[in-house]
N, CA, C and O of each residue as an XYZ file, in Angstrom:
932
protein
N      38.438    -51.955     -3.336
C      39.361    -52.275     -4.418
C      40.115    -53.569     -4.115
O      40.704    -53.726     -3.045
N      40.084    -54.487     -5.076
C      40.758    -55.766     -4.903
C      42.262    -55.606     -5.009
O      42.759    -54.915     -5.898
N      42.993    -56.252     -4.094
C      44.451    -56.212     -4.098
C      45.027    -57.553     -4.564
O      45.999    -57.593     -5.320
N      44.416    -58.647     -4.104
C      44.931    -59.993     -4.396
C      43.756    -60.951     -4.421
O      42.846    -60.851     -3.597
N      43.774    -61.894     -5.384
C      42.658    -62.821     -5.445
C      43.091    -64.153     -6.088
O      44.025    -64.213     -6.888
N      42.372    -65.203     -5.703
C      42.509    -66.516     -6.326
C      41.353    -66.725     -7.297
O      40.194    -66.477     -6.964
N      41.686    -67.186     -8.503
C      40.626    -67.538     -9.443
C      39.875    -68.753     -8.897
O      40.504    -69.642     -8.323
N      38.566    -68.818     -9.057
C      37.810    -69.977     -8.535
C      38.345    -71.317     -9.019
O      38.267    -72.309     -8.295
N      38.888    -71.358    -10.238
C      39.427    -72.633    -10.753
C      40.594    -73.131     -9.916
O      40.820    -74.338     -9.823
N      41.342    -72.208     -9.302
C      42.479    -72.595     -8.457
C      41.988    -73.293     -7.209
O      42.525    -74.335     -6.834
N      40.974    -72.738     -6.554
C      40.418    -73.342     -5.340
C      39.746    -74.672     -5.678
O      39.792    -75.605     -4.876
N      39.133    -74.769     -6.837
C      38.472    -76.018     -7.226
C      39.499    -77.131     -7.382
O      39.198    -78.280     -7.059
N      40.686    -76.836     -7.860
C      41.742    -77.835     -8.044
C      42.511    -78.090     -6.758
O      42.891    -79.225     -6.471
N      42.746    -77.012     -5.969
C      43.580    -77.101     -4.779
C      42.751    -76.723     -3.548
O      42.844    -75.605     -3.042
N      41.956    -77.656     -3.088
C      40.961    -77.366     -2.062
C      41.539    -77.076     -0.705
O      40.876    -76.443      0.118
N      42.820    -77.540     -0.425
C      43.430    -77.261      0.856
C      44.207    -75.949      0.894
O      44.785    -75.593      1.921
N      44.219    -75.248     -0.202
C      45.011    -74.006     -0.286
C      44.541    -72.950      0.739
O      43.351    -72.665      0.876
N      45.522    -72.393      1.441
C      45.266    -71.244      2.332
C      46.332    -70.206      2.024
O      47.518    -70.522      1.939
N      45.898    -68.972      1.859
C      46.840    -67.881      1.585
C      46.719    -66.801      2.631
O      45.639    -66.244      2.825
N      47.803    -66.498      3.304
C      47.843    -65.369      4.212
C      48.396    -64.166      3.457
O      49.559    -64.157      3.052
N      47.573    -63.173      3.275
C      47.954    -61.985      2.507
C      48.235    -60.836      3.486
O      47.338    -60.332      4.161
N      49.491    -60.450      3.534
C      49.923    -59.362      4.406
C      50.109    -58.101      3.538
O      50.896    -58.103      2.592
N      49.397    -57.064      3.864
C      49.524    -55.784      3.156
C      50.239    -54.825      4.092
O      49.725    -54.495      5.161
N      51.425    -54.377      3.694
C      52.255    -53.557      4.571
C      52.643    -52.246      3.885
O      53.006    -52.224      2.709
N      52.557    -51.158      4.648
C      52.868    -49.834      4.154
C      53.912    -49.160      5.072
O      54.086    -49.547      6.228
N      54.593    -48.151      4.524
C      55.514    -47.368      5.330
C      56.773    -48.109      5.720
O      57.342    -47.847      6.780
N      57.208    -49.012      4.898
C      58.423    -49.799      5.217
C      59.662    -48.939      5.055
O      59.809    -48.219      4.068
N      60.535    -49.020      6.014
C      61.837    -48.327      5.941
C      62.891    -49.385      5.685
O      63.653    -49.738      6.585
N      62.940    -49.894      4.463
C      63.832    -50.992      4.109
C      65.261    -50.498      3.881
O      65.521    -49.294      3.878
N      66.167    -51.431      3.693
C      67.564    -51.098      3.431
C      68.432    -52.287      3.730
O      67.930    -53.400      3.889
N      69.716    -52.073      3.808
C      70.660    -53.147      4.124
C      70.355    -53.730      5.496
O      69.975    -52.998      6.409
N      70.514    -55.012      5.646
C      70.162    -55.679      6.894
C      71.067    -55.261      8.031
O      72.284    -55.425      7.947
N      70.481    -54.713      9.117
C      71.290    -54.300     10.268
C      71.742    -55.523     11.070
O      71.222    -56.623     10.887
N      72.707    -55.319     11.950
C      73.228    -56.430     12.760
C      72.148    -57.071     13.621
O      72.167    -58.284     13.830
N      71.210    -56.278     14.121
C      70.154    -56.809     14.966
C      69.311    -57.864     14.226
O      68.962    -58.902     14.787
N      68.994    -57.574     12.956
C      68.227    -58.536     12.161
C      69.090    -59.694     11.716
O      68.647    -60.842     11.713
N      70.318    -59.398     11.339
C      71.233    -60.465     10.917
C      71.408    -61.496     12.056
O      71.491    -62.699     11.807
N      71.461    -61.007     13.288
C      71.667    -61.904     14.427
C      70.467    -62.861     14.602
O      70.655    -64.067     14.768
N      69.256    -62.327     14.565
C      68.102    -63.207     14.737
C      67.913    -64.114     13.526
O      67.412    -65.230     13.663
N      68.306    -63.651     12.350
C      68.201    -64.464     11.132
C      69.154    -65.639     11.205
O      68.761    -66.767     10.908
N      70.391    -65.404     11.589
C      71.359    -66.483     11.704
C      70.955    -67.448     12.815
O      71.123    -68.659     12.673
N      70.430    -66.928     13.906
C      69.980    -67.795     14.992
C      68.864    -68.697     14.549
O      68.834    -69.877     14.896
N      67.921    -68.138     13.766
C      66.805    -68.946     13.271
C      67.309    -70.033     12.325
O      66.814    -71.160     12.350
N      68.286    -69.697     11.498
C      68.828    -70.694     10.575
C      69.404    -71.877     11.341
O      69.209    -73.027     10.948
N      70.115    -71.599     12.435
C      70.713    -72.687     13.218
C      69.635    -73.498     13.911
O      69.739    -74.722     13.993
N      68.609    -72.843     14.408
C      67.492    -73.561     15.052
C      66.779    -74.490     14.062
O      66.403    -75.613     14.398
N      66.606    -73.991     12.834
C      65.937    -74.804     11.823
C      66.811    -75.999     11.430
O      66.308    -77.109     11.258
N      68.113    -75.769     11.289
C      69.010    -76.874     10.986
C      68.958    -77.935     12.088
O      68.916    -79.130     11.794
N      68.959    -77.512     13.341
C      68.888    -78.453     14.451
C      67.579    -79.223     14.441
O      67.553    -80.421     14.723
N      66.481    -78.524     14.112
C      65.175    -79.152     14.116
C      65.013    -80.145     12.989
O      64.432    -81.211     13.193
N      65.505    -79.832     11.812
C      65.396    -80.714     10.666
C      66.298    -81.928     10.823
O      65.899    -83.051     10.513
N      67.509    -81.700     11.304
C      68.449    -82.826     11.459
C      68.671    -83.549     10.130
O      69.019    -82.931      9.124
N      68.466    -84.856     10.144
C      68.662    -85.666      8.947
C      67.366    -85.947      8.200
O      67.351    -86.753      7.270
N      66.279    -85.291      8.599
C      65.013    -85.520      7.923
C      65.044    -85.039      6.485
O      65.345    -83.868      6.254
N      64.745    -85.890      5.499
C      64.685    -85.422      4.111
C      63.625    -84.327      3.946
O      62.547    -84.430      4.531
N      63.907    -83.301      3.175
C      62.937    -82.230      2.996
C      61.633    -82.743      2.392
O      60.565    -82.187      2.647
N      61.723    -83.792      1.601
C      60.534    -84.365      0.985
C      59.563    -84.945      1.988
O      58.402    -85.193      1.661
N      60.041    -85.171      3.248
C      59.185    -85.740      4.289
C      58.578    -84.687      5.201
O      57.795    -85.023      6.091
N      58.921    -83.417      5.000
C      58.303    -82.335      5.753
C      56.919    -82.072      5.141
O      56.803    -81.793      3.948
N      55.887    -82.165      5.966
C      54.498    -82.147      5.454
C      54.185    -81.000      4.540
O      53.604    -81.202      3.474
N      54.550    -79.803      4.923
C      54.203    -78.632      4.105
C      54.918    -78.645      2.781
O      54.341    -78.253      1.766
N      56.177    -79.091      2.759
C      56.931    -79.149      1.507
C      56.417    -80.272      0.606
O      56.333    -80.114     -0.612
N      56.080    -81.393      1.210
C      55.527    -82.507      0.432
C      54.233    -82.104     -0.259
O      53.970    -82.514     -1.390
N      53.420    -81.291      0.433
C      52.158    -80.848     -0.154
C      52.397    -79.930     -1.331
O      51.657    -79.975     -2.314
N      53.437    -79.084     -1.243
C      53.759    -78.218     -2.378
C      54.292    -79.030     -3.549
O      54.016    -78.705     -4.704
N      55.054    -80.087     -3.263
C      55.491    -80.981     -4.354
C      54.285    -81.579     -5.065
O      54.261    -81.652     -6.293
N      53.311    -81.996     -4.318
C      52.100    -82.555     -4.930
C      51.353    -81.532     -5.767
O      50.842    -81.843     -6.843
N      51.296    -80.296     -5.254
C      50.621    -79.228     -5.995
C      51.345    -78.936     -7.300
O      50.701    -78.736     -8.330
N      52.661    -78.908     -7.274
C      53.436    -78.677     -8.516
C      53.136    -79.767     -9.526
O      52.915    -79.484    -10.704
N      53.126    -81.009     -9.071
C      52.840    -82.129     -9.989
C      51.447    -81.989    -10.583
O      51.218    -82.369    -11.731
N      50.522    -81.448     -9.810
C      49.125    -81.313    -10.270
C      48.983    -80.340    -11.421
O      48.002    -80.416    -12.161
N      49.937    -79.418    -11.601
C      49.895    -78.570    -12.816
C      51.138    -78.836    -13.694
O      51.661    -77.946    -14.364
N      51.581    -80.104    -13.653
C      52.591    -80.629    -14.567
C      53.953    -79.981    -14.475
O      54.615    -79.764    -15.490
N      54.368    -79.675    -13.273
C      55.712    -79.145    -13.020
C      56.479    -80.133    -12.142
O      55.970    -80.575    -11.112
N      57.683    -80.474    -12.542
C      58.521    -81.395    -11.818
C      59.065    -80.682    -10.555
O      59.876    -79.766    -10.687
N      58.641    -81.079     -9.340
C      59.050    -80.348     -8.143
C      60.470    -80.560     -7.697
O      60.933    -79.879     -6.782
N      61.195    -81.505     -8.330
C      62.615    -81.634     -8.015
C      63.465    -80.803     -8.971
O      64.646    -80.569     -8.716
N      62.861    -80.357    -10.074
C      63.554    -79.443    -10.993
C      63.218    -78.000    -10.652
O      64.092    -77.133    -10.673
N      61.974    -77.744    -10.342
C      61.511    -76.418     -9.928
C      60.938    -76.541     -8.521
O      59.827    -77.044     -8.351
N      61.652    -76.105     -7.544
C      61.260    -76.299     -6.137
C      60.453    -75.091     -5.649
O      60.677    -73.959     -6.079
N      59.533    -75.356     -4.762
C      58.808    -74.254     -4.134
C      59.809    -73.352     -3.410
O      60.896    -73.792     -3.035
N      59.435    -72.102     -3.221
C      60.391    -71.130     -2.624
C      60.858    -71.588     -1.251
O      62.029    -71.420     -0.911
N      59.963    -72.164     -0.458
C      60.350    -72.616      0.884
C      61.347    -73.776      0.811
O      62.334    -73.801      1.546
N      61.083    -74.723     -0.069
C      62.000    -75.849     -0.194
C      63.352    -75.407     -0.732
O      64.391    -75.920     -0.316
N      63.338    -74.445     -1.665
C      64.617    -73.950     -2.205
C      65.460    -73.301     -1.115
O      66.674    -73.500     -1.065
N      64.822    -72.524     -0.239
C      65.557    -71.913      0.879
C      66.129    -72.975      1.816
O      67.301    -72.935      2.190
N      65.262    -73.931      2.186
C      65.710    -74.955      3.133
C      66.765    -75.879      2.530
O      67.642    -76.385      3.229
N      66.663    -76.086      1.225
C      67.693    -76.900      0.562
C      69.021    -76.183      0.591
O      70.058    -76.790      0.856
N      68.991    -74.878      0.316
C      70.216    -74.070      0.398
C      70.799    -74.144      1.815
O      72.004    -74.312      2.002
N      69.910    -74.013      2.805
C      70.353    -74.016      4.203
C      70.973    -75.336      4.596
O      72.032    -75.358      5.223
N      70.330    -76.447      4.238
C      70.826    -77.749      4.651
C      72.049    -78.176      3.852
O      72.869    -78.948      4.349
N      72.187    -77.687      2.623
C      73.348    -78.064      1.787
C      74.552    -77.189      2.046
O      75.683    -77.674      2.087
N      74.304    -75.844      2.230
C      75.374    -74.887      2.336
C      75.622    -74.392      3.749
O      76.694    -73.860      4.040
N      74.645    -74.560      4.632
C      74.820    -74.155      6.014
C      74.340    -72.759      6.357
O      74.278    -72.394      7.531
N      73.998    -71.967      5.335
C      73.435    -70.630      5.604
C      72.709    -70.108      4.363
O      72.855    -70.637      3.262
N      71.925    -69.055      4.579
C      71.222    -68.379      3.498
C      71.721    -66.953      3.436
O      71.663    -66.238      4.436
N      72.213    -66.519      2.280
C      72.783    -65.158      2.185
C      71.756    -64.079      2.520
O      70.558    -64.245      2.290
N      72.250    -62.973      3.068
C      71.422    -61.817      3.354
C      71.165    -61.037      2.064
O      72.059    -60.898      1.229
N      69.941    -60.530      1.905
C      69.580    -59.757      0.729
C      69.303    -58.284      1.120
O      70.027    -57.378      0.707
N      68.283    -58.076      1.891
C      67.989    -56.789      2.505
C      67.055    -57.096      3.672
O      66.618    -58.236      3.833
N      66.749    -56.101      4.477
C      65.991    -56.367      5.712
C      64.670    -57.028      5.462
O      64.328    -58.007      6.125
N      63.912    -56.509      4.511
C      62.572    -57.041      4.241
C      62.653    -58.491      3.758
O      61.932    -59.353      4.262
N      63.506    -58.758      2.807
C      63.644    -60.113      2.275
C      64.130    -61.069      3.354
O      63.641    -62.193      3.464
N      65.106    -60.613      4.159
C      65.631    -61.495      5.212
C      64.551    -61.838      6.247
O      64.502    -62.972      6.724
N      63.704    -60.897      6.594
C      62.624    -61.190      7.538
C      61.612    -62.158      6.924
O      61.124    -63.057      7.609
N      61.299    -61.986      5.664
C      60.387    -62.908      4.997
C      61.011    -64.300      4.938
O      60.331    -65.296      5.185
N      62.286    -64.371      4.616
C      62.952    -65.681      4.557
C      63.039    -66.337      5.946
O      62.936    -67.558      6.065
N      63.225    -65.533      6.977
C      63.256    -66.042      8.341
C      61.927    -66.770      8.652
O      61.920    -67.886      9.171
N      60.824    -66.111      8.321
C      59.515    -66.708      8.582
C      59.305    -67.931      7.683
O      58.716    -68.925      8.107
N      59.778    -67.853      6.471
C      59.631    -68.979      5.542
C      60.289    -70.248      6.067
O      59.688    -71.322      6.048
N      61.529    -70.117      6.536
C      62.222    -71.332      7.022
C      61.688    -71.782      8.368
O      61.724    -72.972      8.683
N      61.192    -70.847      9.166
C      60.623    -71.215     10.477
C      59.409    -72.109     10.297
O      59.243    -73.079     11.036
N      58.561    -71.800      9.331
C      57.307    -72.530      9.151
C      57.331    -73.468      7.937
O      56.361    -74.191      7.705
N      58.415    -73.469      7.164
C      58.516    -74.267      5.946
C      57.349    -73.953      4.996
O      56.713    -74.851      4.444
N      57.090    -72.640      4.825
C      56.049    -72.131      3.947
C      56.653    -71.094      3.006
O      57.517    -70.321      3.420
N      56.214    -71.063      1.746
C      56.713    -70.026      0.835
C      56.166    -68.657      1.213
O      54.969    -68.482      1.441
N      57.077    -67.695      1.272
C      56.731    -66.311      1.610
C      57.311    -65.423      0.509
O      58.511    -65.469      0.238
N      56.459    -64.618     -0.121
C      56.918    -63.736     -1.190
C      56.514    -62.314     -0.936
O      55.337    -62.036     -0.710
N      57.469    -61.396     -0.967
C      57.191    -59.957     -0.797
C      57.135    -59.323     -2.177
O      58.134    -59.329     -2.897
N      56.003    -58.785     -2.555
C      55.801    -58.215     -3.881
C      55.699    -56.709     -3.749
O      54.791    -56.197     -3.094
N      56.613    -56.009     -4.361
C      56.668    -54.537     -4.303
C      55.539    -53.991     -5.159
O      55.523    -54.201     -6.371
N      54.603    -53.297     -4.546
C      53.442    -52.803     -5.296
C      53.808    -51.726     -6.306
O      53.029    -51.446     -7.218
N      54.978    -51.120     -6.159
C      55.413    -50.105     -7.118
C      55.615    -50.701     -8.516
O      55.531    -49.994     -9.520
N      55.882    -52.012     -8.566
C      56.112    -52.668     -9.857
C      54.942    -53.478    -10.336
O      55.075    -54.275    -11.264
N      53.755    -53.283     -9.698
C      52.560    -54.064    -10.014
C      51.432    -53.144    -10.444
O      51.205    -52.103     -9.827
N      50.734    -53.518    -11.487
C      49.625    -52.735    -12.036
C      48.307    -53.312    -11.545
O      47.803    -54.276    -12.122
N      47.742    -52.743    -10.493
C      46.451    -53.186    -10.017
C      46.479    -54.488     -9.258
O      47.498    -54.855     -8.673
N      45.352    -55.193     -9.268
C      45.199    -56.423     -8.480
C      46.008    -57.558     -9.043
O      46.220    -57.652    -10.252
N      46.462    -58.428     -8.151
C      47.159    -59.668     -8.513
C      46.128    -60.796     -8.497
O      45.336    -60.918     -7.563
N      46.154    -61.615     -9.547
C      45.269    -62.769     -9.650
C      46.108    -64.041     -9.820
O      47.016    -64.093    -10.650
N      45.787    -65.066     -9.019
C      46.442    -66.358     -9.136
C      45.530    -67.223    -10.001
O      44.366    -67.439     -9.665
N      46.067    -67.715    -11.116
C      45.216    -68.466    -12.071
C      46.067    -69.400    -12.915
O      47.294    -69.385    -12.826
N      45.413    -70.209    -13.730
C      46.115    -71.060    -14.673
C      46.463    -70.243    -15.913
O      45.609    -69.555    -16.472
N      47.710    -70.323    -16.334
C      48.183    -69.505    -17.458
C      47.596    -69.982    -18.786
O      47.349    -71.169    -18.997
N      47.382    -68.996    -19.677
C      47.000    -69.354    -21.048
C      48.202    -69.668    -21.913
O      48.111    -70.400    -22.899
N      49.363    -69.083    -21.512
C      50.605    -69.311    -22.257
C      51.094    -68.090    -22.993
O      52.251    -68.048    -23.411
N      50.247    -67.096    -23.164
C      50.662    -65.892    -23.895
C      51.201    -64.788    -22.969
O      51.757    -63.792    -23.432
N      51.029    -64.982    -21.674
C      51.466    -63.977    -20.686
C      52.988    -63.819    -20.741
O      53.692    -64.714    -21.208
N      53.485    -62.689    -20.268
C      54.914    -62.428    -20.311
C      55.488    -62.311    -18.886
O      54.908    -61.674    -18.007
N      56.628    -62.944    -18.705
C      57.304    -62.963    -17.406
C      58.736    -62.496    -17.585
O      59.465    -63.008    -18.434
N      59.140    -61.514    -16.773
C      60.523    -61.038    -16.793
C      61.254    -61.591    -15.581
O      61.014    -61.141    -14.461
N      62.125    -62.540    -15.778
C      62.846    -63.182    -14.706
C      63.840    -62.183    -14.104
O      64.226    -61.202    -14.741
N      64.235    -62.458    -12.877
C      65.221    -61.602    -12.220
C      66.522    -61.554    -13.015
O      67.136    -62.588    -13.277
N      66.931    -60.362    -13.392
C      68.173    -60.187    -14.103
C      68.123    -60.514    -15.584
O      69.146    -60.443    -16.265
N      66.938    -60.876    -16.102
C      66.836    -61.256    -17.526
C      66.702    -60.027    -18.426
O      66.272    -58.961    -17.985
N      67.076    -60.196    -19.687
C      66.954    -59.125    -20.675
C      65.718    -59.265    -21.546
O      65.255    -58.295    -22.146
N      65.180    -60.497    -21.613
C      64.020    -60.742    -22.465
C      62.961    -61.477    -21.677
O      63.263    -62.288    -20.801
N      61.707    -61.181    -22.000
C      60.589    -61.840    -21.343
C      60.425    -63.267    -21.832
O      60.835    -63.601    -22.943
N      59.823    -64.110    -20.998
C      59.532    -65.479    -21.366
C      58.049    -65.727    -21.117
O      57.375    -64.917    -20.481
N      57.545    -66.853    -21.623
C      56.118    -67.168    -21.480
C      55.945    -68.381    -20.607
O      56.709    -69.340    -20.723
N      54.960    -68.363    -19.734
C      54.657    -69.567    -18.928
C      54.027    -70.643    -19.821
O      53.512    -70.353    -20.901
N      54.081    -71.877    -19.348
C      53.436    -72.973    -20.039
C      51.927    -72.885    -19.854
O      51.475    -72.506    -18.774
N      51.132    -73.221    -20.866
C      49.679    -73.258    -20.656
C      49.315    -74.209    -19.527
O      49.789    -75.344    -19.480
N      48.465    -73.736    -18.612
C      48.073    -74.551    -17.490
C      48.937    -74.378    -16.241
O      48.591    -74.858    -15.161
N      50.052    -73.696    -16.402
C      50.932    -73.398    -15.257
C      50.232    -72.395    -14.331
O      49.526    -71.506    -14.808
N      50.421    -72.529    -13.018
C      49.848    -71.556    -12.095
C      50.756    -70.343    -12.025
O      51.955    -70.469    -11.776
N      50.177    -69.158    -12.249
C      50.914    -67.920    -12.254
C      50.176    -66.856    -11.473
O      48.970    -66.951    -11.247
N      50.919    -65.840    -11.062
C      50.353    -64.591    -10.531
C      50.457    -63.579    -11.687
O      51.527    -63.437    -12.278
N      49.375    -62.884    -12.012
C      49.465    -61.796    -12.968
C      48.799    -60.550    -12.404
O      47.911    -60.636    -11.556
N      49.250    -59.359    -12.899
C      48.594    -58.123    -12.509
C      47.584    -57.762    -13.586
O      47.359    -58.533    -14.519
N      46.972    -56.580    -13.454
C      45.893    -56.208    -14.384
C      46.384    -55.883    -15.787
O      45.582    -55.815    -16.719
N      47.695    -55.682    -15.955
C      48.244    -55.457    -17.290
C      48.503    -56.792    -17.990
O      48.792    -56.811    -19.186
N      48.405    -57.900    -17.267
C      48.685    -59.207    -17.820
C      50.117    -59.657    -17.598
O      50.487    -60.769    -17.976
N      50.923    -58.803    -16.989
C      52.305    -59.188    -16.689
C      52.346    -60.241    -15.606
O      51.605    -60.165    -14.626
N      53.213    -61.226    -15.780
C      53.334    -62.306    -14.783
C      54.199    -61.825    -13.634
O      55.349    -61.430    -13.828
N      53.634    -61.863    -12.431
C      54.321    -61.422    -11.236
C      55.112    -62.582    -10.618
O      56.147    -62.368     -9.987
N      54.615    -63.812    -10.807
C      55.306    -64.995    -10.302
C      54.989    -66.197    -11.180
O      53.847    -66.383    -11.601
N      56.010    -67.016    -11.455
C      55.827    -68.216    -12.244
C      55.851    -69.470    -11.379
O      56.410    -69.488    -10.283
N      55.228    -70.512    -11.908
C      55.180    -71.813    -11.226
C      54.770    -71.615     -9.761
O      55.372    -72.158     -8.835
N      53.745    -70.834     -9.607
C      53.124    -70.484     -8.327
C      54.119    -69.801     -7.395
O      54.221    -68.575     -7.391
N      54.859    -70.590     -6.599
C      55.787    -69.985     -5.634
C      57.220    -70.403     -5.926
O      58.025    -70.604     -5.017
N      57.523    -70.532     -7.235
C      58.895    -70.871     -7.641
C      59.742    -69.616     -7.750
O      60.808    -69.533     -7.141
N      59.289    -68.657     -8.504
C      60.081    -67.429     -8.689
C      59.193    -66.250     -9.076
O      58.276    -66.389     -9.885
N      59.481    -65.082     -8.485
C      58.734    -63.892     -8.813
C      59.472    -63.070     -9.855
O      60.641    -63.320    -10.151
N      58.774    -62.086    -10.406
C      59.320    -61.301    -11.493
C      60.326    -60.249    -11.004
O      60.381    -59.906     -9.823
N      61.111    -59.757    -11.956
C      62.091    -58.743    -11.631
C      61.417    -57.462    -11.144
O      61.896    -56.833    -10.200
N      60.321    -57.074    -11.772
C      59.685    -55.804    -11.398
C      58.994    -55.852    -10.059
O      58.745    -54.805     -9.462
N      58.669    -57.057     -9.557
C      57.976    -57.165     -8.264
C      58.903    -57.432     -7.095
O      58.456    -57.466     -5.949
N      60.199    -57.623     -7.369
C      61.148    -57.990     -6.296
C      61.318    -56.848     -5.290
O      61.346    -55.673     -5.657
N      61.429    -57.219     -4.032
C      61.642    -56.223     -2.957
C      63.079    -55.764     -2.964
O      64.002    -56.577     -2.913
N      63.269    -54.445     -3.029
C      64.594    -53.840     -3.082
C      64.780    -52.925     -1.894
O      63.826    -52.668     -1.160
N      66.005    -52.419     -1.684
C      66.219    -51.540     -0.514
C      65.289    -50.341     -0.461
O      64.977    -49.846      0.623
N      64.843    -49.868     -1.619
C      63.993    -48.681     -1.649
C      62.496    -49.013     -1.550
O      61.665    -48.105     -1.577
N      62.150    -50.275     -1.439
C      60.733    -50.694     -1.333
C      60.085    -50.140     -0.080
O      60.654    -50.197      1.010
N      58.859    -49.590     -0.254
C      58.136    -49.012      0.895
C      56.765    -49.696      1.136
O      56.265    -49.710      2.260
N      56.173    -50.257      0.069
C      54.843    -50.822      0.191
C      54.814    -52.198     -0.499
O      55.283    -52.342     -1.629
N      54.264    -53.197      0.188
C      54.292    -54.551     -0.365
C      52.987    -55.296     -0.079
O      52.240    -54.989      0.850
N      52.766    -56.283     -0.928
C      51.816    -57.361     -0.668
C      52.657    -58.603     -0.452
O      53.444    -58.971     -1.324
N      52.508    -59.262      0.700
C      53.275    -60.447      1.011
C      52.351    -61.643      1.071
O      51.316    -61.599      1.736
N      52.719    -62.722      0.375
C      51.930    -63.942      0.398
C      52.607    -64.994      1.233
O      53.818    -65.188      1.129
N      51.839    -65.682      2.067
C      52.298    -66.837      2.853
C      51.260    -67.931      2.558
O      50.095    -67.799      2.933
N      51.678    -68.996      1.896
C      50.698    -69.986      1.406
C      51.000    -71.402      1.854
O      52.157    -71.796      2.001
N      49.933    -72.158      2.067
C      50.066    -73.585      2.410
C      49.173    -74.420      1.530
O      48.172    -73.937      1.000
N      49.538    -75.673      1.379
C      48.758    -76.634      0.634
C      48.397    -77.875      1.466
O      47.606    -78.711      1.031
N      48.986    -77.985      2.666
C      48.762    -79.195      3.463
C      47.512    -79.075      4.328
O      47.089    -77.978      4.691
N      46.941    -80.215      4.645
C      45.768    -80.270      5.504
C      46.130    -79.652      6.857
O      47.161    -79.981      7.444
N      45.281    -78.765      7.337
C      45.578    -78.109      8.603
C      46.551    -76.952      8.504
O      47.030    -76.449      9.520
N      46.844    -76.529      7.284
C      47.834    -75.467      7.078
C      47.387    -74.106      7.505
O      48.208    -73.202      7.662
N      46.090    -73.937      7.700
C      45.573    -72.594      8.063
C      46.222    -72.094      9.346
O      46.616    -70.929      9.418
N      46.342    -72.941     10.353
C      46.955    -72.528     11.612
C      48.399    -72.105     11.414
O      48.860    -71.145     12.032
N      49.113    -72.819     10.556
C      50.524    -72.456     10.281
C      50.601    -71.107      9.581
O      51.451    -70.277      9.904
N      49.707    -70.895      8.622
C      49.706    -69.625      7.883
C      49.359    -68.468      8.828
O      50.003    -67.420      8.785
N      48.360    -68.651      9.665
C      47.987    -67.609     10.604
C      49.119    -67.268     11.549
O      49.367    -66.093     11.821
N      49.814    -68.283     12.057
C      50.936    -68.048     12.989
C      52.084    -67.369     12.260
O      52.696    -66.450     12.805
N      52.391    -67.799     11.042
C      53.475    -67.203     10.268
C      53.175    -65.746      9.964
O      54.056    -64.893     10.070
N      51.949    -65.459      9.592
C      51.562    -64.083      9.274
C      51.658    -63.167     10.493
O      52.101    -62.023     10.395
N      51.231    -63.694     11.646
C      51.328    -62.896     12.882
C      52.770    -62.608     13.234
O      53.109    -61.486     13.610
N      53.640    -63.631     13.113
C      55.060    -63.449     13.379
C      55.641    -62.386     12.430
O      56.373    -61.496     12.862
N      55.314    -62.487     11.153
C      55.870    -61.559     10.182
C      55.415    -60.145     10.450
O      56.215    -59.215     10.348
N      54.168    -59.959     10.785
C      53.676    -58.610     11.069
C      54.411    -58.000     12.251
O      54.733    -56.812     12.236
N      54.678    -58.795     13.269
C      55.442    -58.299     14.423
C      56.854    -57.888     14.011
O      57.363    -56.852     14.436
N      57.462    -58.705     13.191
C      58.843    -58.396     12.744
C      58.886    -57.148     11.861
O      59.793    -56.324     11.982
N      57.912    -57.021     10.987
C      57.843    -55.834     10.117
C      57.662    -54.565     10.921
O      58.257    -53.532     10.612
N      56.840    -54.645     11.954
C      56.618    -53.461     12.803
C      57.867    -53.109     13.612
O      58.238    -51.941     13.726
N      58.510    -54.142     14.172
C      59.661    -53.909     15.045
C      60.889    -53.423     14.288
O      61.573    -52.503     14.737
N      61.172    -54.039     13.136
C      62.440    -53.747     12.467
C      62.320    -52.842     11.240
O      63.319    -52.305     10.762
N      61.086    -52.674     10.728
C      60.943    -51.825      9.549
C      59.918    -50.710      9.740
O      59.664    -49.939      8.814
N      59.329    -50.618     10.930
C      58.376    -49.566     11.203
C      57.140    -49.641     10.323
O      56.508    -48.616     10.066
N      56.784    -50.820      9.861
C      55.696    -50.979      8.927
C      54.353    -51.069      9.614
O      54.237    -51.548     10.742
N      53.340    -50.596      8.907
C      51.943    -50.772      9.302
C      51.394    -51.910      8.463
O      51.245    -51.752      7.251
N      51.080    -53.073      9.075
C      50.693    -54.249      8.314
C      49.389    -54.825      8.809
O      49.077    -54.754      9.998
N      48.622    -55.401      7.887
C      47.397    -56.111      8.239
C      47.342    -57.410      7.440
O      47.963    -57.528      6.384
N      46.595    -58.378      7.955
C      46.551    -59.707      7.370
C      45.116    -60.107      7.037
O      44.197    -59.860      7.818
N      44.933    -60.725      5.874
C      43.668    -61.339      5.525
C      43.982    -62.771      5.089
O      44.895    -62.998      4.296
N      43.218    -63.737      5.613
C      43.407    -65.138      5.257
C      42.425    -65.515      4.157
O      41.217    -65.332      4.309
N      42.936    -66.033      3.065
C      42.117    -66.473      1.929
C      42.137    -67.981      1.796
O      43.055    -68.656      2.261
N      41.107    -68.491      1.152
C      40.974    -69.927      0.912
C      39.613    -70.182      0.295
O      39.060    -69.313     -0.379
N      39.073    -71.365      0.524
C      37.796    -71.731     -0.079
C      36.665    -70.830      0.365
O      35.705    -70.636     -0.381
N      36.752    -70.273      1.564
C      35.680    -69.427      2.099
C      35.811    -67.961      1.724
O      34.874    -67.185      1.913
N      36.963    -67.577      1.195
C      37.158    -66.191      0.779
C      38.286    -66.159     -0.267
O      39.403    -66.610     -0.011
N      37.965    -65.618     -1.439
C      38.904    -65.686     -2.555
C      39.707    -64.430     -2.754
O      40.722    -64.473     -3.449
N      39.307    -63.298     -2.175
C      39.948    -62.014     -2.522
C      40.044    -61.103     -1.315
O      39.288    -61.196     -0.349
N      41.020    -60.217     -1.431
C      41.157    -59.129     -0.419
C      41.329    -57.829     -1.188
O      41.465    -56.767     -0.581
């Protein structure tokens, strides 16, 4: 049974794309404990020290995502990739607020590797997720919104088998129904790169995340790496 897949047209347009797909079960999520908060805050400081005065636009992985956004006609300074949005918050405000244990661990890995990481609660998803170019008729329910909106034709989206949009503008924002909450127990987590040589970064990030999920959430997780050589898991 397929869980997550890239449409062939996506790989044809974005040949450097690598996706680390982490499938995790048995998560004991909830409010972030002090042990996780401590390592999360420590990571934030280490990332701030490492970035220093370097503009985010000059970080290779983020620059590649900016190029990818432009390739499907999205302004990357108006709609930032999830990783850049987190790092921008960190460098401008000095910290990233805690959400819950699962989200905080994903964000920790995201800022460590400057890669977008999204935890999708399978309880809110109908069947397999497909990454493809939108037709424009699909429906997306933004976090906290009362009414659905439609993606632009040609925009890269994640949809489930019902046609509901799980994420808009690729790694800009995920839907309300797929967001990881304290009661979340089973997830599909995506870690994606667009830069040349990104596979090693994705593999390292996925391995780190699996270790963190096992240690702090008691999760059973496995990883499959997707790209030009493999489109689905």
